[in-house]
C-alpha positions as CSV (number, residue, x, y, z in Angstrom):
1,M,93.0,78.3,114.2
2,L,91.0,81.4,115.2
3,K,94.1,83.6,114.9
4,T,94.9,82.2,111.4
5,R,91.2,82.7,110.4
6,I,91.3,86.3,111.5
7,I,94.6,87.1,109.9
8,T,93.4,85.7,106.6
9,A,90.1,87.6,106.9
10,V,92.0,90.9,107.4
11,I,94.2,90.3,104.4
12,L,91.2,89.4,102.2
13,L,89.4,92.5,103.4
14,A,92.5,94.6,102.6
15,V,92.6,93.2,99.1
16,L,88.9,93.7,98.6
17,L,89.0,97.3,99.7
18,S,92.1,98.1,97.7
19,V,90.4,96.7,94.6
20,L,87.1,98.5,95.2
21,F,88.6,101.9,95.9
22,S,91.4,101.7,93.3
23,Q,89.1,102.9,90.5
24,S,91.2,100.8,88.2
25,F,89.3,98.2,86.2
26,I,92.6,96.6,85.0
27,F,93.7,96.1,88.6
28,F,90.3,94.8,89.4
29,A,90.2,92.4,86.5
30,L,93.7,91.0,87.2
31,V,92.8,90.3,90.9
32,A,89.5,88.7,89.8
33,A,91.4,86.6,87.2
34,A,93.7,85.3,90.0
35,F,90.8,84.3,92.2
36,F,88.9,82.9,89.3
37,G,91.9,80.7,88.4
38,A,92.1,79.4,91.9
39,A,88.3,78.7,91.9
40,A,88.6,76.8,88.6
41,W,91.6,74.8,89.9
42,E,89.5,73.8,93.0
43,C,86.5,72.9,90.8
44,F,88.7,70.5,88.7
45,R,90.0,68.9,91.9
46,L,86.5,68.4,93.3
47,F,85.5,66.6,90.1
48,Q,88.7,64.6,90.4
49,N,90.1,65.8,87.1
50,R,93.7,64.5,86.5
51,R,95.0,67.8,85.3
52,P,93.4,70.6,87.3
53,V,96.2,73.1,86.7
54,I,95.9,72.9,82.9
55,G,92.1,73.1,83.2
56,A,92.4,76.2,85.4
57,I,94.8,77.9,83.1
58,L,92.5,77.4,80.0
59,W,89.5,78.7,81.9
60,S,91.5,81.7,83.2
61,V,92.6,82.6,79.7
62,A,88.9,82.5,78.6
63,F,88.0,84.8,81.5
64,V,90.7,87.3,80.8
65,F,89.9,87.3,77.0
66,I,86.2,88.0,77.7
67,V,86.9,90.7,80.2
68,F,89.4,92.6,78.1
69,K,88.3,91.8,74.6
70,G,84.6,91.1,74.9
71,D,81.7,93.4,75.5
72,L,80.6,92.9,79.0
73,S,77.3,94.7,78.3
74,R,76.3,91.9,76.0
75,V,76.9,88.8,78.2
76,N,73.3,88.5,79.4
77,L,73.0,85.4,77.2
78,L,75.7,83.7,79.4
79,F,73.9,84.8,82.6
80,G,70.7,83.4,81.2
81,L,72.5,80.1,80.5
82,C,73.9,80.1,84.1
83,A,70.3,80.5,85.4
84,A,69.1,77.7,83.2
85,V,72.0,75.5,84.3
86,W,71.1,75.9,87.9
87,V,67.4,75.3,87.4
88,F,67.6,72.3,85.1
89,R,70.9,70.6,86.0
90,L,72.7,71.6,89.2
91,T,69.8,72.1,91.6
92,P,68.3,68.6,90.6
93,S,71.6,67.1,91.5
94,L,70.8,67.8,95.2
95,V,68.0,65.3,94.9
96,V,69.1,62.8,92.4
97,G,72.8,62.8,93.3
98,L,76.0,63.3,91.4
99,P,77.3,61.0,88.6
100,E,80.1,58.6,89.2
101,A,83.5,60.1,89.4
102,G,85.5,59.5,86.2
103,S,82.4,59.0,84.1
104,V,81.4,61.0,80.9
105,N,78.5,62.6,82.8
106,N,80.9,63.7,85.5
107,R,83.1,65.4,83.0
108,L,80.0,67.1,81.5
109,L,78.9,68.3,84.9
110,N,82.5,69.6,85.6
111,G,82.2,71.7,82.4
112,I,78.7,72.9,83.4
113,Y,79.8,73.9,86.9
114,G,82.8,75.7,85.3
115,I,80.5,77.7,83.1
116,A,78.5,78.7,86.3
117,I,81.7,79.8,88.0
118,L,82.7,81.8,84.9
119,G,79.3,83.4,84.9
120,C,79.7,84.4,88.5
121,F,83.1,86.1,88.0
122,L,81.8,87.9,84.8
123,A,78.8,89.1,86.8
124,I,81.3,90.5,89.4
125,A,83.0,92.4,86.6
126,V,79.7,93.8,85.2
127,L,78.5,94.9,88.7
128,F,81.9,96.5,89.4
129,Q,81.6,98.5,86.2
130,H,78.2,99.8,87.4
131,S,79.9,100.8,90.7
132,P,81.8,99.2,93.6
133,Q,78.9,100.1,95.9
134,Y,76.5,98.3,93.6
135,L,78.6,95.2,93.5
136,L,78.9,95.2,97.3
137,S,75.1,95.7,97.7
138,V,74.5,92.4,95.8
139,M,77.3,90.4,97.5
140,A,76.2,91.7,100.9
141,L,72.8,89.8,100.3
142,V,74.7,86.5,100.4
143,W,76.9,87.5,103.3
144,I,73.9,88.6,105.4
145,A,72.0,85.4,104.5
146,D,75.0,83.3,105.5
147,I,75.7,85.1,108.8
148,G,72.0,85.1,109.7
149,A,71.7,81.4,108.9
150,Y,74.7,80.6,111.1
151,F,73.4,82.4,114.2
152,S,69.8,81.3,113.7
153,G,70.9,77.7,113.2
154,K,73.0,77.8,116.3
155,A,70.2,79.2,118.4
156,F,67.1,77.5,117.0
157,G,68.3,74.8,114.6
158,R,66.3,71.6,115.0
159,H,65.2,70.4,111.5
160,K,67.9,69.4,109.1
161,L,67.8,71.1,105.7
162,A,69.8,68.5,103.8
163,P,71.2,66.0,106.3
164,S,72.9,63.8,103.7
165,I,74.7,66.7,102.1
166,S,75.4,69.3,104.9
167,P,74.2,68.0,108.3
168,G,75.1,71.4,110.0
169,K,72.4,73.3,108.0
170,S,68.9,73.6,109.3
171,W,65.5,75.0,108.1
172,E,65.5,77.3,111.0
173,G,68.9,78.7,110.0
174,A,67.8,79.1,106.4
175,I,64.6,81.0,107.5
176,G,66.7,83.1,109.9
177,G,69.1,84.1,107.1
178,W,66.1,84.9,104.8
179,L,64.5,87.2,107.5
180,A,67.9,88.9,108.2
181,V,68.2,89.8,104.5
182,L,64.6,91.1,104.3
183,M,65.0,93.3,107.3
184,I,68.5,94.6,106.7
185,T,68.0,95.3,103.0
186,A,64.6,96.9,103.6
187,A,66.3,99.2,106.1
188,T,69.0,100.3,103.6
189,T,66.3,101.4,101.1
190,L,65.4,104.2,103.5
191,Y,68.7,106.0,103.1
192,P,69.0,108.3,100.1
193,A,72.8,107.7,100.0
194,L,72.1,104.1,99.2
195,A,69.6,104.8,96.4
196,D,72.0,103.4,93.8
197,T,72.1,99.9,95.3
198,F,70.5,96.7,94.1
199,P,67.9,96.4,96.9
200,A,66.8,100.1,96.6
201,R,66.4,99.8,92.8
202,V,64.3,96.7,93.1
203,Q,62.1,98.3,95.7
204,M,61.7,101.5,93.6
205,K,60.8,99.5,90.5
206,W,58.6,96.8,91.8
207,G,57.4,97.9,95.3
208,W,57.6,96.0,98.5
209,A,55.9,92.8,97.1
210,G,58.4,92.6,94.3
211,F,61.3,93.4,96.7
212,A,60.4,90.5,99.0
213,A,60.0,88.2,96.0
214,V,63.4,89.1,94.6
215,M,65.2,88.9,97.9
216,T,63.6,85.5,98.6
217,L,64.7,84.2,95.2
218,L,68.3,85.3,95.7
219,V,68.5,83.9,99.2
220,A,67.2,80.5,97.9
221,A,69.8,80.6,95.1
222,S,72.6,81.2,97.6
223,I,71.5,78.2,99.7
224,V,71.5,76.0,96.6
225,G,74.9,77.2,95.6
226,D,76.2,76.4,99.1
227,L,74.6,73.0,99.2
228,F,75.9,72.0,95.7
229,E,79.5,72.7,96.6
230,S,79.0,70.8,99.9
231,Q,77.7,67.9,97.8
232,L,80.9,67.9,95.7
233,K,83.1,68.0,98.7
234,R,81.3,65.1,100.4
235,R,81.7,63.0,97.3
236,A,85.4,63.8,97.0
237,S,85.8,63.2,100.8
238,M,87.2,66.8,101.2
239,K,86.4,69.1,104.1
240,D,87.4,72.2,102.1
241,S,87.8,72.9,98.4
242,S,91.5,73.6,99.1
243,N,93.8,75.2,101.7
244,L,94.5,78.4,99.7
245,L,92.9,80.6,102.3
246,P,94.3,79.5,105.8
247,G,91.5,79.1,108.3
248,H,88.8,79.6,105.6
249,G,89.4,76.7,103.2
250,G,89.4,77.5,99.5
251,V,88.1,80.2,97.2
252,L,85.1,78.1,96.3
253,D,84.3,77.7,100.0
254,R,84.0,81.5,100.2
255,I,82.0,82.1,96.9
256,D,79.9,79.0,96.5
257,A,76.7,80.8,97.5
258,L,77.6,83.7,95.1
259,I,77.9,81.4,92.1
260,P,74.2,81.1,91.3
261,T,73.2,84.4,92.9
262,L,75.3,87.0,91.0
263,P,74.3,86.0,87.4
264,L,70.7,85.9,88.5
265,A,71.0,89.4,90.1
266,I,72.4,90.7,86.8
267,L,69.4,89.3,84.9
268,I,67.0,90.9,87.4
269,D,69.0,94.2,87.2
270,S,68.5,94.2,83.4
271,W,64.8,94.4,83.9
272,L,65.0,97.3,86.3
């Protein structure tokens, strides 16, 4: 299992680096469309849709159309909608629960989460257009939080964060991930070569207090995204969103924390 996980990770890293350093937006968009289609398919499966392939194709066509025919500089309205969706509908689901599978409310929630996933991938496209380094600087926030939470939880985890949704997560892990983000991103702002990164721009614009507030908000958003997908998997009695990535589960398992975080980062970036 470990060998399979490492091989998959190496392949994914190679794909990521080839996309980031290709300097080809078309190549980037096509790869993003493939991963978006996989994520959409997994989303429909988690909501127990009867035709997940058809749904994924329709969503993928919409994504490709927006990327190649739309104006990515004018999609902030969609990112604002994504933020509102998380605040008023998806986050409350962690407390009130999910609707019954097969119900009208479940289909509506499926569409809402699909919009959130679409917003995430469009945010990736917008950040990539700024620069590959800028995109990585935002995605790294989530990766640092996740890694920090894992090791902090292993070492100090005592109090469960959401035992009915994800028993393995703890408050100590979440705090450890948050502190890791604050310390590592603060350190990166000291290097002139990283001046055009998201953390550096936040700190230059709003100072250390604003920097801490923004990093805290994004870490909280990443935790909510992770928990919501875990809630969907628990209801569907699925360990992973799919087996598309051997040793790692599915695409949604790898990007769940990015889904609420990236559109929010774009909105914050528009104020910088």
